[in-house]
C-alpha positions as CSV (number, residue, x, y, z in Angstrom):
1,M,-0.1,0.2,-0.1
2,A,0.9,3.7,-0.5
3,T,2.8,4.9,2.2
4,T,2.6,8.2,3.7
5,V,4.7,10.8,2.1
6,S,7.7,12.0,4.7
7,M,6.4,14.9,5.7
8,P,4.6,15.9,9.1
9,I,1.3,16.5,9.4
10,S,-0.5,17.9,11.6
11,F,-4.5,16.9,11.8
12,E,-5.1,18.9,15.1
13,Q,-4.7,22.3,13.9
14,P,-6.1,22.0,10.3
15,K,-6.7,25.6,10.3
16,Q,-3.0,26.4,10.3
17,A,-2.0,23.6,7.9
18,T,0.6,24.8,5.0
19,A,-0.6,24.2,1.3
20,A,1.3,21.4,1.3
21,T,0.5,19.5,4.5
22,V,-3.2,20.3,3.2
23,R,-1.9,18.8,0.0
24,L,-0.8,15.7,1.0
25,A,-3.7,15.3,4.3
26,N,-6.2,15.2,1.2
27,I,-4.4,12.3,0.2
28,D,-4.4,10.6,3.2
29,A,-8.3,11.1,4.0
30,L,-8.8,10.0,0.3
31,R,-7.1,6.1,1.3
32,G,-8.6,6.6,4.8
33,F,-12.1,7.1,2.6
34,V,-11.8,4.0,0.9
35,M,-10.4,1.8,3.4
36,V,-13.5,2.4,5.7
37,L,-15.6,1.2,2.9
38,M,-13.6,-1.5,2.6
39,L,-14.9,-2.7,6.3
40,L,-18.4,-2.9,4.9
41,D,-17.6,-5.2,2.3
42,H,-15.1,-7.4,4.8
43,L,-18.3,-7.6,7.2
44,R,-20.5,-8.6,4.6
45,E,-18.4,-11.2,3.3
46,T,-17.1,-12.9,6.9
47,W,-20.6,-12.6,8.6
48,F,-23.2,-12.7,6.2
49,L,-21.9,-15.6,3.8
50,N,-25.9,-16.4,3.2
51,Y,-26.1,-13.4,1.2
52,P,-23.5,-14.8,-1.7
53,V,-23.0,-12.2,-4.4
54,S,-21.4,-13.1,-7.7
55,D,-19.5,-11.3,-10.1
56,P,-20.5,-9.4,-11.9
57,I,-24.1,-9.3,-9.9
58,D,-27.4,-10.7,-11.9
59,A,-29.7,-7.8,-11.1
60,T,-32.2,-10.2,-11.7
61,T,-32.0,-11.8,-8.3
62,V,-29.8,-9.9,-6.2
63,I,-30.8,-8.2,-3.1
64,P,-31.2,-4.4,-4.0
65,A,-28.9,-3.2,-0.7
66,I,-26.3,-6.1,-1.8
67,G,-26.4,-4.1,-5.4
68,F,-26.1,-0.6,-4.2
69,A,-23.4,-1.6,-1.3
70,R,-21.4,-3.9,-4.0
71,F,-21.2,-0.3,-5.8
72,A,-20.1,1.6,-2.9
73,V,-17.4,-0.6,-2.0
74,S,-15.8,-1.2,-5.7
75,F,-14.4,2.1,-5.4
76,C,-11.8,0.5,-2.9
77,A,-9.3,-1.1,-4.9
78,P,-9.2,1.5,-7.8
79,I,-8.6,4.2,-6.0
80,F,-5.9,2.4,-3.3
81,V,-3.9,1.2,-6.2
82,A,-3.7,4.6,-7.8
83,L,-2.9,6.5,-4.6
84,T,-0.2,3.8,-4.2
85,G,1.6,5.1,-7.6
86,L,0.7,8.5,-6.4
87,G,2.5,7.8,-3.5
88,V,5.5,6.6,-4.9
89,Y,5.9,9.2,-7.1
90,L,6.1,11.6,-3.9
91,F,8.4,9.4,-2.2
92,S,10.8,9.5,-5.2
93,V,10.8,13.3,-5.2
94,N,12.8,13.2,-2.0
95,H,14.6,10.1,-2.5
96,T,17.0,9.0,-5.5
97,V,16.0,6.1,-7.9
98,K,18.1,4.1,-6.2
99,E,16.2,4.4,-3.1
100,T,12.6,4.4,-4.5
101,T,14.0,1.1,-6.3
102,E,14.9,-0.4,-3.2
103,Y,11.6,1.1,-1.0
104,L,9.4,-0.3,-4.1
105,L,11.2,-4.0,-4.1
106,K,10.9,-4.3,-0.2
107,R,7.6,-3.2,0.3
108,G,6.3,-5.3,-2.6
109,F,7.9,-8.4,-1.5
110,L,6.6,-7.6,2.2
111,L,2.7,-7.3,0.7
112,I,3.3,-10.7,-1.1
113,A,4.8,-12.5,2.0
114,I,1.7,-10.7,3.9
115,E,-1.0,-12.3,2.1
116,I,0.6,-15.7,1.5
117,L,1.5,-16.1,5.0
118,F,-0.6,-14.2,7.4
119,L,-4.1,-13.1,5.5
120,S,-4.4,-16.3,3.3
121,P,-4.8,-18.6,6.5
122,L,-7.3,-16.1,8.0
123,Y,-9.7,-17.3,5.5
124,W,-9.1,-21.1,6.6
125,G,-12.1,-22.2,8.3
126,I,-14.1,-19.9,6.3
127,V,-13.5,-21.4,3.1
128,P,-11.9,-24.7,1.6
129,Q,-8.2,-25.0,2.3
130,P,-5.5,-25.3,1.5
131,T,-6.0,-22.3,-0.8
132,I,-3.5,-19.7,-1.1
133,W,-5.7,-16.3,-1.9
134,L,-3.9,-13.8,-4.1
135,Q,-6.1,-11.0,-3.4
136,V,-5.6,-7.3,-3.5
137,I,-2.3,-7.1,-1.1
138,W,-0.4,-9.7,-3.6
139,C,-1.8,-7.4,-6.4
140,I,-0.3,-4.4,-4.9
141,G,2.8,-5.9,-4.1
142,L,3.9,-7.5,-7.7
143,C,2.4,-4.1,-9.0
144,M,4.8,-1.8,-6.9
145,I,7.4,-4.6,-8.0
146,I,6.9,-3.9,-11.9
147,L,6.8,-0.3,-11.2
148,A,10.3,-0.2,-9.9
149,A,11.4,-1.0,-13.5
150,L,8.5,0.9,-15.0
151,M,9.3,4.5,-13.3
152,R,12.1,4.9,-15.3
153,L,10.4,5.4,-18.6
154,P,9.7,9.1,-19.9
155,R,6.4,9.9,-18.4
156,P,4.7,10.2,-21.7
157,A,5.6,6.6,-22.2
158,L,4.7,5.4,-18.6
159,I,1.0,7.6,-19.5
160,A,0.8,5.7,-22.8
161,L,1.3,2.1,-20.9
162,G,-0.9,2.8,-18.4
163,L,-3.7,3.9,-20.5
164,A,-2.9,0.7,-23.2
165,L,-3.4,-1.6,-19.9
166,V,-6.0,0.3,-18.6
167,C,-8.1,0.5,-22.0
168,L,-7.3,-2.3,-24.0
169,H,-6.8,-5.5,-21.7
170,N,-10.4,-6.1,-22.2
171,L,-9.7,-7.3,-26.0
172,L,-7.6,-10.4,-24.4
173,D,-11.1,-11.6,-22.5
174,P,-11.5,-14.3,-25.0
175,I,-8.0,-15.8,-24.7
176,H,-8.9,-18.7,-22.4
177,L,-6.1,-21.3,-21.1
178,T,-6.5,-24.3,-19.2
179,K,-4.3,-26.4,-17.0
180,E,-3.0,-28.3,-19.7
181,D,-1.4,-25.0,-21.1
182,A,2.1,-24.3,-20.4
183,L,1.5,-20.7,-19.7
184,Y,-1.7,-21.5,-17.6
185,P,-0.5,-20.2,-13.9
186,L,0.8,-16.9,-15.9
187,W,-2.2,-16.6,-17.1
188,C,-4.1,-16.7,-14.0
189,I,-2.0,-14.0,-12.5
190,L,-1.8,-11.8,-15.4
191,H,-5.4,-11.7,-16.6
192,Q,-7.8,-15.0,-16.0
193,R,-9.3,-15.3,-12.4
194,D,-9.1,-19.2,-11.5
195,V,-7.1,-21.4,-9.6
196,F,-3.4,-23.5,-10.4
197,D,-1.8,-26.5,-8.3
198,L,1.3,-25.3,-6.4
199,P,3.5,-28.0,-4.5
200,F,2.5,-30.1,-1.7
201,G,-1.5,-30.2,-2.8
202,M,-2.1,-26.6,-2.2
203,V,-3.8,-24.6,-4.5
204,A,-3.8,-20.8,-5.7
205,K,-6.7,-18.5,-6.6
206,T,-5.8,-15.6,-8.1
207,T,-9.0,-13.0,-7.3
208,Y,-7.1,-10.2,-8.5
209,P,-4.9,-10.3,-12.0
210,I,-2.6,-8.2,-12.3
211,L,-2.6,-6.8,-15.6
212,P,-5.1,-4.0,-15.8
213,W,-3.5,-2.9,-12.2
214,I,-0.1,-2.0,-13.3
215,G,-1.9,0.5,-15.6
216,V,-3.8,1.7,-12.9
217,I,-0.4,2.0,-11.0
218,S,1.3,3.2,-13.6
219,L,-1.3,6.2,-14.3
220,G,-1.0,6.8,-10.4
221,F,2.9,7.7,-10.7
222,A,2.3,9.7,-13.8
223,I,-0.1,12.1,-12.4
224,G,2.3,13.0,-9.7
225,P,3.3,16.1,-10.8
226,W,0.3,17.7,-10.3
227,F,0.8,17.3,-6.6
228,R,4.2,18.5,-6.6
229,P,4.7,22.0,-4.1
230,D,5.3,24.2,-6.7
231,T,2.4,23.2,-8.5
232,A,-0.7,25.8,-8.1
233,P,-3.5,24.3,-6.3
234,E,-5.8,25.9,-8.8
235,T,-3.8,23.7,-11.6
236,R,-4.0,20.7,-10.0
237,Q,-8.0,21.0,-9.0
238,R,-8.5,21.9,-12.9
239,N,-6.6,19.0,-14.0
240,L,-8.6,16.6,-11.5
241,L,-11.9,17.9,-12.2
242,L,-11.5,17.6,-15.9
243,L,-9.9,14.1,-15.8
244,G,-12.6,13.0,-13.0
245,F,-15.5,14.2,-14.9
246,G,-14.2,12.8,-18.6
247,M,-13.6,9.4,-17.0
248,I,-17.1,9.3,-15.8
249,A,-18.6,10.7,-19.1
250,A,-16.6,7.8,-20.9
251,F,-18.0,5.4,-18.8
252,V,-21.4,6.8,-19.4
253,I,-21.5,6.4,-23.0
254,L,-19.5,3.4,-23.0
255,R,-21.8,1.7,-20.8
256,L,-24.8,3.0,-22.9
257,I,-22.9,1.8,-26.4
258,N,-23.3,-1.9,-24.5
259,G,-20.5,-2.8,-27.0
260,Y,-17.2,-2.6,-25.0
261,G,-15.3,-2.7,-21.6
262,D,-17.3,-5.1,-19.6
263,K,-20.3,-7.6,-20.1
264,A,-23.6,-6.2,-21.4
265,W,-25.8,-4.8,-18.9
266,V,-30.2,-5.5,-19.3
267,H,-33.2,-3.5,-19.0
268,V,-35.4,-5.6,-16.2
269,E,-38.6,-4.8,-17.2
270,G,-41.0,-3.1,-15.0
271,D,-38.2,-2.8,-12.5
272,P,-36.0,0.5,-12.7
273,V,-34.5,-0.1,-9.4
274,R,-33.0,-3.6,-11.2
275,T,-32.3,-2.3,-14.3
276,L,-30.0,0.7,-12.8
277,I,-28.1,-2.4,-10.5
278,S,-27.3,-3.8,-13.9
279,F,-25.9,-0.7,-15.4
280,I,-23.5,-0.3,-12.5
281,S,-22.5,-3.4,-12.1
282,M,-19.5,-4.1,-13.4
283,T,-16.7,-6.9,-13.2
284,K,-14.1,-6.6,-10.7
285,Y,-12.0,-9.8,-11.4
286,P,-9.9,-9.1,-13.3
287,A,-11.4,-5.2,-13.3
288,S,-12.8,-4.0,-16.4
289,L,-12.2,-1.0,-18.3
290,L,-15.9,-0.1,-17.2
291,F,-15.2,-1.0,-13.8
292,L,-11.6,1.2,-13.7
293,L,-13.6,4.3,-15.6
294,P,-16.1,5.7,-12.8
295,T,-14.2,4.6,-9.6
296,L,-11.4,6.2,-10.7
297,G,-12.7,9.5,-12.2
298,A,-14.9,9.6,-8.7
299,G,-11.4,9.2,-7.1
300,A,-10.2,12.5,-9.0
301,L,-13.3,14.6,-7.9
302,L,-13.1,13.2,-4.3
303,L,-9.3,14.6,-4.4
304,V,-10.3,18.1,-5.3
305,L,-13.7,18.1,-2.8
306,F,-11.4,17.0,0.0
307,E,-8.9,19.5,-0.8
308,K,-11.6,22.7,-0.5
309,I,-13.3,21.1,2.7
310,N,-9.6,20.3,3.9
311,S,-10.0,22.3,7.3
312,S,-13.6,19.7,8.6
313,R,-13.2,16.8,11.4
314,L,-14.3,14.6,9.1
315,I,-11.3,15.1,6.7
316,A,-8.8,14.9,9.5
317,A,-10.8,11.6,10.8
318,L,-10.1,10.0,7.4
319,A,-6.8,11.2,7.0
320,V,-5.9,9.1,10.3
321,F,-7.1,5.9,8.5
322,G,-5.2,6.8,5.5
323,G,-1.9,7.5,7.4
324,A,-2.0,3.9,8.7
325,P,-3.5,2.1,6.0
326,M,-1.9,-1.0,6.4
327,F,-2.2,-1.4,10.2
328,F,-5.8,-0.7,9.6
329,Y,-6.5,-3.2,7.0
330,L,-4.4,-5.9,9.2
331,L,-5.9,-4.7,12.0
332,H,-9.7,-5.0,11.0
333,L,-9.4,-8.3,8.9
334,S,-7.8,-10.3,11.9
335,V,-10.5,-9.0,14.4
336,L,-13.1,-9.8,11.9
337,R,-11.6,-13.7,11.5
338,I,-11.2,-13.9,15.2
339,L,-15.0,-13.1,16.0
340,Y,-16.1,-15.1,13.2
341,H,-14.2,-18.1,14.3
342,S,-14.9,-17.5,18.4
343,A,-18.5,-17.6,17.1
344,L,-17.8,-20.6,14.9
345,A,-16.3,-22.3,17.7
346,V,-19.1,-21.4,20.2
347,F,-22.1,-21.9,18.3
348,G,-21.4,-24.1,15.4
349,P,-21.9,-23.5,11.5
350,N,-23.4,-21.0,10.1
351,Q,-26.8,-22.6,9.4
352,A,-27.5,-22.8,13.2
353,G,-28.3,-19.4,12.8
354,Y,-27.1,-17.9,16.0
355,Y,-24.9,-15.3,14.7
356,M,-26.1,-15.2,11.6
357,F,-29.0,-12.8,10.5
358,D,-31.3,-12.6,7.9
359,S,-31.1,-9.1,7.3
360,Y,-28.7,-7.2,5.5
361,N,-29.2,-4.1,7.4
362,W,-27.1,-6.1,10.2
363,V,-24.3,-5.3,8.1
364,L,-24.9,-1.3,9.1
365,V,-25.3,-2.1,12.6
366,W,-22.1,-4.2,13.3
367,Y,-19.8,-1.6,11.0
368,V,-21.2,1.3,13.3
369,A,-20.4,-0.5,15.9
370,M,-17.0,-1.3,15.1
371,I,-15.5,1.8,13.4
372,V,-14.9,3.5,16.8
373,P,-13.0,0.7,18.2
374,L,-10.9,0.4,15.4
375,Y,-10.3,4.2,15.0
376,L,-8.5,4.5,18.4
377,P,-5.8,1.8,17.7
378,T,-5.4,3.5,14.3
379,A,-4.7,6.8,15.5
380,W,-2.5,5.7,18.1
381,Y,-0.3,4.2,15.6
382,A,-0.9,7.0,13.2
383,R,0.7,9.2,15.4
384,L,3.3,6.9,15.9
385,K,4.7,6.9,12.4
386,R,4.8,10.5,12.5
387,R,6.2,10.8,15.8
388,R,9.2,8.1,15.4
389,R,10.1,8.7,11.9
390,D,13.6,7.3,12.9
391,I,12.2,3.5,13.1
392,T,12.9,2.7,9.6
393,W,10.2,-0.5,9.6
394,L,7.0,1.7,10.6
395,K,6.9,2.9,7.2
396,Y,5.9,0.0,5.6
397,F,3.0,-0.6,8.1
């Protein structure tokens, strides 16, 4: 995940913040915003397994609350990966190419190790094992390793590559390999969400094929100059507004055409709500062009909004989550899994009905109940990172 840029940020005194502080705090705030959205999705998948969600959602059968909730949480991964690229650029401003490369390689391999050795075992007992889940942390780690090479490209070339990967990778959708094909594991990692065999009877599930995400992290890095201290806020905001509205407009046009970028949406006769759900339900695994356009476009617009309301307490609170994203990510997943496994041990399987509820509204109840307790240790860790910059390993979490 993207590092917090090496510059002190005082959330306690936002009115006295410098322009540079505001600029960086807004990035942390947007990162924090998607982190707290992520909690909503992880609550559903941990505690509400009796509400299975396909991908993309079948608008004719899905519970509307789940359809709209899925759309809300779909902003998390695209915005976070783009901010990872942006964070790397800002890190590189005050570091040499060699130092930035070393950071990307260390952080990338660390994230891969965390996904395989820590996060995957958290799912065992909830899903069949022995499965290694190659999910978003794995994806970000691998993209950071690849970015260590790509960041050396001239900026126009990096932008062109990023756009090509984001916009054209759906042309590869018809290519489907099987386990008998020599390049099957590599293709699963790059573009085909599937399962491939590992030694010792284990299997790996590529939940996040990385090809489009390489494009996203590259484009996040490429917009970095907009956030340099010598760039006027008005220029940055104008660029972000043009980018954001342009991407959303492109999404609407392509979605209405219904010809490229994702599976076709359908008109549900007599049910405008389900028709809307079909329109906004895009493929996340791998992330389609039409999945990335509105989510990244909204992220650009939110950066402008957060910069304009930078003195609010909401921005300060979100920036706390964004200042320690990896800590919050590991903390909330661990808490959810511990609670789930404890309930499983006490009450038995979900079917017993003791701790699985029959209303999706319970997700919101759990969400409100957990957000404050999770905020307190995250705030403590974010302050520790700012106070103890002499402890090198803290910047990796």
